C-alpha positions as CSV (number, residue, x, y, z in Angstrom):
1,M,-29.3,-3.4,-24.7
2,K,-31.3,-0.5,-23.5
3,S,-33.9,-0.9,-20.8
4,Q,-36.8,-0.6,-23.3
5,E,-35.3,-3.2,-25.5
6,L,-35.0,-5.6,-22.6
7,K,-38.6,-4.9,-21.6
8,N,-39.8,-5.7,-25.1
9,L,-38.2,-9.1,-25.2
10,S,-40.5,-12.1,-25.4
11,E,-40.4,-14.7,-22.6
12,E,-38.6,-17.1,-24.9
13,E,-36.1,-14.4,-26.0
14,R,-35.4,-13.5,-22.4
15,R,-34.7,-17.1,-21.4
16,L,-32.4,-17.5,-24.3
17,L,-30.5,-14.3,-23.5
18,L,-30.1,-15.3,-19.9
19,T,-28.8,-18.7,-20.8
20,R,-26.3,-17.2,-23.2
21,C,-25.3,-14.7,-20.4
22,Y,-24.6,-17.5,-18.0
23,L,-22.4,-19.4,-20.5
24,N,-20.8,-16.2,-21.9
25,P,-20.7,-13.6,-19.1
26,V,-19.4,-10.9,-21.4
27,L,-22.9,-10.8,-22.8
28,W,-24.2,-10.1,-19.3
29,F,-22.2,-6.9,-19.2
30,E,-23.1,-5.8,-22.7
31,K,-26.7,-7.0,-23.2
32,V,-28.2,-6.9,-19.7
33,L,-26.2,-4.0,-18.1
34,G,-25.7,-2.1,-21.3
35,L,-22.0,-1.4,-20.6
36,T,-19.5,-0.6,-23.4
37,I,-17.1,-3.5,-23.3
38,K,-13.7,-3.1,-24.9
39,P,-11.2,-5.9,-25.5
40,F,-9.4,-5.2,-22.3
41,H,-12.7,-5.4,-20.4
42,K,-13.3,-8.8,-22.0
43,E,-9.9,-9.9,-20.7
44,W,-10.9,-8.7,-17.2
45,I,-14.1,-10.7,-17.3
46,E,-12.4,-13.8,-18.5
47,I,-9.7,-13.6,-15.9
48,L,-12.2,-13.0,-13.2
49,F,-14.4,-16.0,-14.1
50,K,-11.4,-18.4,-14.5
51,N,-9.4,-17.5,-11.4
52,N,-10.0,-17.1,-7.7
53,R,-7.3,-14.6,-6.9
54,I,-6.6,-11.7,-9.3
55,A,-4.7,-8.4,-9.2
56,I,-5.5,-5.9,-11.9
57,S,-3.5,-2.6,-12.4
58,A,-5.5,-0.3,-14.7
59,P,-5.9,3.5,-15.3
60,T,-8.3,5.7,-13.5
61,G,-11.7,6.1,-15.2
62,F,-11.4,2.9,-17.3
63,G,-14.3,1.0,-15.9
64,K,-12.7,-1.0,-13.1
65,T,-15.6,-0.5,-10.7
66,S,-18.2,-1.1,-13.4
67,V,-16.8,-4.6,-14.1
68,F,-15.6,-5.8,-10.8
69,G,-17.8,-3.8,-8.4
70,I,-21.1,-3.8,-10.1
71,G,-21.3,-6.2,-13.1
72,Y,-19.9,-9.3,-11.4
73,P,-21.7,-8.9,-8.0
74,L,-25.0,-8.6,-10.0
75,W,-24.2,-11.7,-12.1
76,L,-23.4,-13.6,-9.0
77,A,-26.6,-12.4,-7.2
78,Y,-28.7,-13.4,-10.2
79,Y,-27.3,-16.8,-11.1
80,K,-26.2,-18.0,-7.7
81,P,-29.0,-17.7,-5.1
82,R,-27.9,-17.1,-1.5
83,S,-24.4,-16.0,-2.7
84,K,-22.6,-13.2,-0.9
85,S,-20.5,-10.4,-2.4
86,L,-18.5,-7.9,-0.3
87,I,-17.2,-4.6,-1.6
88,I,-14.4,-2.8,0.1
89,S,-13.0,0.6,-0.9
90,K,-10.2,2.5,0.8
91,T,-10.4,3.2,4.5
92,I,-13.7,5.1,4.3
93,R,-17.1,4.0,3.2
94,T,-18.1,6.8,0.8
95,Q,-16.9,5.2,-2.4
96,S,-18.2,1.7,-1.4
97,S,-21.6,3.3,-0.6
98,N,-21.7,4.9,-4.0
99,V,-21.1,1.5,-5.7
100,L,-23.9,0.0,-3.6
101,E,-26.3,2.8,-4.6
102,E,-25.5,2.2,-8.3
103,I,-26.2,-1.6,-7.9
104,K,-29.6,-0.7,-6.3
105,Y,-30.3,1.6,-9.3
106,H,-29.7,-1.3,-11.7
107,I,-32.0,-3.6,-9.8
108,D,-34.7,-0.9,-9.5
109,N,-34.6,0.1,-13.2
110,N,-33.5,-3.0,-15.2
111,P,-36.4,-5.2,-16.4
112,I,-34.4,-8.4,-15.9
113,L,-32.8,-7.4,-12.6
114,M,-36.1,-6.2,-11.0
115,Q,-36.9,-9.8,-10.0
116,L,-34.0,-9.6,-7.5
117,K,-35.8,-6.9,-5.5
118,P,-37.8,-8.5,-2.7
119,T,-41.5,-7.5,-2.1
120,D,-40.3,-6.0,1.2
121,N,-37.0,-4.3,0.8
122,S,-37.0,-2.8,4.3
123,E,-33.8,-4.6,4.9
124,W,-32.0,-2.7,2.2
125,S,-29.7,-0.2,3.7
126,K,-26.7,2.0,2.9
127,E,-24.5,-1.0,3.8
128,K,-26.4,-4.1,2.5
129,I,-28.7,-5.4,-0.2
130,I,-30.6,-8.6,0.4
131,C,-32.2,-9.9,-2.9
132,S,-35.4,-11.9,-3.3
133,N,-33.4,-15.2,-3.9
134,G,-31.4,-14.7,-0.7
135,S,-28.3,-13.3,-2.4
136,Q,-26.5,-10.5,-0.5
137,I,-24.3,-7.6,-1.7
138,F,-22.8,-5.5,1.1
139,Y,-19.7,-3.5,2.0
140,S,-17.5,-2.8,4.9
141,S,-14.7,-0.2,5.5
142,Y,-11.2,-1.5,5.2
143,S,-10.5,-2.5,8.8
144,A,-10.2,-5.6,11.0
145,N,-14.0,-5.4,11.6
146,V,-14.5,-7.2,8.3
147,R,-13.3,-10.4,10.0
148,G,-16.8,-11.7,10.7
149,A,-17.9,-11.9,7.1
150,H,-17.6,-15.0,4.9
151,V,-18.3,-14.4,1.3
152,D,-18.2,-15.9,-2.2
153,Y,-16.7,-12.8,-3.8
154,L,-14.7,-9.9,-2.4
155,F,-14.0,-6.8,-4.5
156,A,-11.0,-4.8,-3.1
157,D,-11.3,-1.5,-4.9
158,E,-8.2,0.8,-5.1
159,V,-6.0,-1.6,-3.0
160,S,-3.0,0.7,-3.5
161,T,-4.6,3.1,-1.0
162,Y,-4.9,0.5,1.7
163,M,-2.4,1.7,4.3
164,D,-2.1,-1.3,6.7
165,D,-1.1,-4.3,4.7
166,I,-1.4,-6.7,7.6
167,I,-5.1,-6.0,7.8
168,F,-5.4,-7.2,4.2
169,Y,-3.5,-10.4,4.7
170,R,-4.9,-11.3,8.1
171,D,-8.5,-10.0,8.0
172,V,-9.6,-9.2,4.4
173,S,-8.2,-11.8,2.1
174,T,-9.2,-14.6,4.4
175,R,-12.9,-13.7,4.0
176,V,-13.3,-15.8,0.9
177,D,-11.4,-18.9,2.2
178,S,-14.2,-20.8,3.8
179,K,-16.4,-20.6,0.7
180,K,-13.4,-21.0,-1.7
181,G,-14.5,-17.8,-3.3
182,K,-13.0,-15.1,-5.5
183,L,-11.0,-12.0,-4.6
184,A,-10.4,-9.3,-7.1
185,A,-7.8,-6.7,-6.0
186,V,-8.0,-3.8,-8.5
187,S,-6.4,-0.4,-8.5
188,T,-4.4,2.3,-10.1
189,P,-0.9,2.1,-8.7
190,I,0.7,4.6,-6.3
191,N,4.2,3.3,-6.1
192,T,6.3,0.1,-6.3
193,T,5.7,-0.8,-2.6
194,D,1.9,-0.4,-2.3
195,L,-0.4,-3.4,-1.8
196,L,-1.2,-3.7,-5.5
197,A,2.5,-4.1,-6.2
198,Q,2.8,-6.8,-3.6
199,L,-0.1,-8.8,-5.0
200,I,1.2,-8.5,-8.5
201,N,4.4,-10.1,-7.2
202,N,2.5,-12.7,-5.3
203,K,2.4,-16.0,-7.2
204,T,-1.0,-16.8,-5.7
205,Y,-2.5,-14.0,-7.7
206,V,-3.1,-13.9,-11.5
207,S,-2.1,-10.4,-12.4
208,R,-2.3,-8.1,-15.4
209,V,-1.2,-4.5,-16.1
210,Y,-3.2,-2.3,-18.5
211,P,-1.6,1.0,-19.5
212,A,-4.0,3.4,-21.3
213,V,-1.7,3.7,-24.3
214,V,-0.2,0.7,-26.1
215,N,1.9,1.0,-29.3
216,N,1.0,4.7,-29.4
217,E,-2.7,3.9,-29.5
218,S,-5.4,4.4,-26.8
219,I,-6.9,1.1,-25.6
220,W,-10.3,3.0,-25.3
221,P,-10.1,5.5,-28.2
222,E,-13.8,6.3,-28.2
223,R,-13.7,7.7,-24.7
224,Y,-10.0,8.7,-24.4
225,P,-8.6,9.5,-27.9
226,M,-4.9,10.1,-28.3
227,E,-5.3,13.9,-28.5
228,W,-7.1,13.8,-25.1
229,M,-4.2,11.7,-23.7
230,K,-1.6,14.2,-24.9
231,N,-3.5,17.1,-23.4
232,K,-3.9,15.3,-20.1
233,R,-0.2,14.6,-19.9
234,K,0.4,18.3,-20.3
235,E,-2.3,19.2,-17.8
236,I,-1.3,17.0,-14.9
237,G,2.4,16.5,-15.6
238,N,4.4,13.6,-16.8
239,S,4.8,11.8,-13.4
240,Q,1.1,11.9,-12.6
241,F,0.1,10.8,-16.1
242,E,2.6,7.9,-15.9
243,R,1.1,6.7,-12.7
244,N,-2.6,7.4,-13.3
245,Y,-2.9,6.4,-17.0
246,M,0.2,4.4,-17.9
247,V,-0.1,2.6,-14.5
248,N,3.7,3.0,-14.1
249,P,4.5,2.8,-10.4
250,H,8.1,3.6,-11.1
251,A,7.2,7.2,-12.2
252,E,8.9,9.6,-9.8
253,S,7.7,12.9,-8.5
254,E,9.5,16.1,-9.6
255,S,13.0,16.6,-8.1
256,P,13.1,13.6,-5.8
257,I,16.1,13.4,-3.5
258,F,16.0,9.6,-3.3
259,S,15.4,7.9,-6.7
260,L,13.2,4.9,-6.7
261,S,15.6,2.9,-8.8
262,S,18.4,3.5,-6.3
263,I,16.2,2.4,-3.4
264,E,15.1,-0.8,-5.2
265,D,18.8,-1.6,-5.8
266,C,19.1,-1.8,-2.0
267,Y,16.3,-4.4,-1.6
268,D,17.3,-7.9,-0.5
269,L,14.4,-10.1,-1.4
270,H,15.7,-12.9,0.9
271,R,16.1,-11.0,4.1
272,C,13.5,-10.3,6.8
273,L,13.7,-7.9,9.8
274,T,15.3,-9.9,12.7
275,D,17.1,-9.6,16.0
276,D,19.8,-12.0,14.7
277,L,23.1,-10.6,13.4
278,D,25.2,-11.9,10.5
279,S,28.2,-11.9,12.8
280,D,28.9,-11.3,16.5
281,K,32.0,-9.3,15.4
282,N,29.8,-6.7,13.8
283,Q,28.7,-3.4,15.3
284,V,25.1,-2.2,15.8
285,Y,24.0,1.4,15.5
286,I,20.5,2.4,16.5
287,G,19.0,5.6,15.2
288,V,16.3,7.2,17.4
289,D,13.8,9.8,16.0
290,L,11.6,11.0,18.9
291,A,8.1,12.4,18.8
292,I,6.9,14.8,21.3
293,S,3.3,15.4,20.3
294,T,0.3,13.1,20.4
295,G,-2.8,12.6,18.3
296,T,-3.7,11.0,15.0
297,R,-1.4,13.3,13.0
298,A,1.6,13.1,15.4
299,D,4.8,11.5,14.4
300,Y,6.0,8.2,15.7
301,D,9.0,7.3,17.9
302,V,11.1,5.2,15.5
303,Y,14.1,3.1,16.6
304,T,16.1,1.6,13.7
305,A,18.9,-0.9,14.4
306,T,21.5,-1.4,11.7
307,E,24.3,-3.9,11.6
308,I,27.6,-2.9,10.1
309,D,29.1,-5.7,8.0
310,K,32.3,-4.5,6.4
311,D,31.1,-1.7,4.1
312,K,27.4,-2.7,4.2
313,I,24.8,-1.2,6.5
314,I,22.0,-3.8,7.1
315,I,18.6,-2.8,8.5
316,K,17.9,-5.4,11.2
317,K,15.1,-4.3,13.6
318,V,12.7,-1.4,13.7
319,L,10.3,-0.4,16.5
320,R,7.6,2.2,16.0
321,A,5.4,3.7,18.8
322,K,3.2,6.7,19.3
323,G,2.2,8.6,22.5
324,L,4.8,7.0,24.9
325,P,5.8,9.0,28.0
326,I,9.5,9.7,28.5
327,E,9.9,6.9,31.0
328,A,8.4,4.4,28.6
329,K,10.6,5.6,25.8
330,I,13.7,5.1,27.9
331,E,12.5,1.6,28.9
332,R,11.9,0.7,25.2
333,L,15.4,1.8,24.3
334,K,17.0,-0.1,27.2
335,Q,15.1,-3.2,26.0
336,M,16.4,-2.7,22.5
337,Y,20.0,-2.3,23.8
338,D,19.6,-5.6,25.8
339,I,18.6,-7.4,22.6
340,F,21.9,-6.6,20.8
341,K,24.5,-6.1,23.6
342,N,25.4,-9.8,23.7
343,K,25.1,-10.3,20.0
344,A,27.3,-7.5,18.7
345,S,30.8,-6.4,19.5
346,Y,29.5,-2.8,20.1
347,V,26.1,-1.1,20.3
348,K,25.4,2.6,20.2
349,F,22.4,4.9,20.1
350,I,22.3,8.1,17.9
351,I,19.4,10.1,19.2
352,D,17.6,13.3,18.1
353,E,18.7,15.6,20.9
354,S,16.1,18.3,20.4
355,N,13.2,18.8,22.9
356,I,13.0,15.7,25.2
357,G,16.1,14.1,23.5
358,H,18.5,15.5,26.1
359,A,16.7,13.9,29.0
360,I,16.6,10.5,27.3
361,I,20.3,10.7,26.3
362,D,21.3,11.6,29.9
363,A,19.2,8.7,31.3
364,L,20.8,6.2,28.9
365,R,24.3,7.4,29.6
366,R,23.7,7.0,33.4
367,E,23.0,3.4,32.6
368,G,26.4,3.1,30.9
369,I,24.8,2.7,27.4
370,P,26.8,4.3,24.6
371,T,24.7,7.2,23.3
372,E,25.3,10.1,21.0
373,G,23.1,13.2,20.6
374,Q,22.4,14.6,17.2
375,S,21.2,18.1,16.4
376,F,18.0,18.3,14.3
377,N,18.2,21.8,13.1
378,S,17.7,22.4,9.4
379,A,21.3,22.2,8.4
380,A,21.9,19.1,10.4
381,R,18.9,17.3,9.0
382,S,20.0,18.1,5.5
383,Q,23.4,16.7,6.2
384,L,21.9,13.5,7.6
385,L,19.7,13.1,4.5
386,T,22.7,13.9,2.2
387,N,24.7,11.1,3.9
388,L,21.8,8.7,3.6
389,K,21.4,9.6,-0.1
390,S,25.1,8.8,-0.7
391,I,24.8,5.5,1.1
392,I,21.8,4.4,-0.9
393,E,23.3,5.5,-4.2
394,S,26.5,3.6,-3.5
395,K,24.4,0.5,-2.7
396,R,25.9,0.2,0.8
397,L,22.4,0.0,2.4
398,I,20.6,-3.3,2.6
399,I,16.9,-3.1,3.0
400,P,15.1,-6.4,3.9
401,R,12.3,-7.1,1.3
402,N,11.1,-10.7,1.7
403,F,7.6,-10.7,0.4
404,E,6.6,-13.7,2.5
405,D,7.0,-11.7,5.7
406,P,4.2,-9.1,6.1
407,Y,6.0,-7.3,8.9
408,T,9.1,-6.7,6.8
409,I,7.0,-5.7,3.8
410,T,5.0,-3.2,5.9
411,F,8.1,-1.5,7.2
412,T,10.0,-1.4,3.8
413,N,6.8,0.0,2.2
414,K,6.7,2.7,4.7
415,L,10.4,3.5,4.4
416,T,10.2,3.7,0.6
417,E,7.1,5.9,0.6
418,E,8.8,8.3,3.0
419,L,12.1,8.3,1.0
420,I,10.6,9.1,-2.3
421,A,8.5,11.9,-0.7
422,F,11.7,14.0,0.0
423,K,12.3,16.8,-2.4
424,E,14.5,19.9,-2.7
425,K,12.5,23.0,-2.4
426,E,13.5,26.7,-2.5
427,S,12.3,29.0,0.2
428,R,10.2,31.9,-1.3
429,L,11.7,34.3,1.2
430,T,15.3,33.4,1.4
431,R,15.8,31.5,-1.9
432,I,17.7,28.9,0.2
433,K,17.1,25.3,-0.9
434,H,15.9,22.9,1.8
435,L,15.2,19.1,1.8
436,V,11.6,18.7,2.7
437,S,9.1,15.8,2.7
438,D,5.6,15.8,1.1
439,A,4.6,12.8,3.1
440,A,2.5,12.9,6.3
441,H,5.5,11.5,8.3
442,D,9.3,11.3,7.8
443,D,10.2,9.6,11.1
444,T,11.2,6.3,9.5
445,V,13.6,8.0,7.2
446,M,15.1,10.2,9.9
447,S,15.6,7.3,12.3
448,L,17.5,5.4,9.5
449,A,19.5,8.5,8.7
450,L,20.6,8.7,12.3
451,A,21.6,5.1,12.4
452,C,23.6,5.4,9.2
453,K,25.3,8.5,10.5
454,G,26.5,6.4,13.4
455,A,27.6,3.7,11.0
456,I,29.8,6.0,8.8
457,T,31.4,7.5,11.9
458,R,31.7,4.2,13.8
459,R,34.5,3.5,16.2
460,P,37.6,1.9,14.7
461,F,38.0,-1.8,15.3
462,E,41.1,-1.4,17.5
463,D,39.4,1.3,19.6
464,Y,36.5,-0.8,20.7
465,I,38.6,-3.9,21.3
466,A,41.0,-1.7,23.5
467,S,38.0,-0.2,25.3
468,A,36.6,-3.7,26.1
469,N,39.9,-4.6,27.8
470,D,40.1,-1.4,29.9
């Protein structure tokens, strides 16, 4: 209904409407808020009201925020006095703030919702709404700071963009536990390793996927007719259309070096990152990609330990650090060597020898630790990546991917995101093709590539047994 129609309702008609909206919440969205509700919207509403943990993958612009971020918090505020709803969006507050402003607009201008506005709304802010019946709707940025809130409903908007998964599991999802409340994680997917993908694979969550086109028909033809869909695909390209409208996280960027399907073939869903080896007869090779700069955009030091079991290369342990001085880097590496030296038949570092690498290599060698330097010029990096590509495509690499271990999932998500960001690009000046990354960082991949280089050039069995007896 329009605002004027709601205003013209008699008291009896208003009471009847509100009773019906309580029993049939779809009417709340249609009649009170005046939203256009399509069949897929009705499914969202039904799933939300019947379940406490839901994960929804849906196209951009198809009303996710209207249903989950505006409609339901207002229903809860109206019918459940003293209830609390929390809205979280990305790692910044701008989007969440916009949602809160739209909720305020509804309360200010809707004849039915106006009664939620207190006589003194001085406590209304850009971060919180306190209603006349004690209900609260507020938001917080995606961070550990949300830990103090305990709410009846949490809307996690665009969860695919949440970078630190551990914050979600440890600090965010637990906000509804004490009240036995609802959590709606809703997003357009980015890739198969993002947080949305994890929740869809989590048996605790009721999940649904809604592509924009089903059986060659738009699920919202009035707003997005098929002709519009076809033109949009041409405009933004096939891979972007597949991700943003067909909610297909498997869609690959143009000319990827590492195909997503090949990476997924290397996943071992039963393994976690661990210090333990499969056999004390196996060798361990540790790739070390070193960072020299500091600051928020600086790369990380990444140390990736791999175990060689016959023809398989198993990722075992990964350490990441930023801003360490040379002495601390050396100490970290010595500690990592100590972890494996009594567990493996042979342990060796392969280290980026550029910049500070030479000093670190020399320091480790003085300690008697087997260490090999590796050039990081353009040709050498390309060869490392080509070797890694061959290992992945031949399914020799084993990537731990146990969804019950947040640390493992966080690492493998990062690794996969960096892998699929590598592309072959031609220099405009020289016309020479180079392997480059579109991601903010590539250190996790390069560390693994170094470890795998050591694995494929490892010492023969007889050689290291003979050396041990020398």
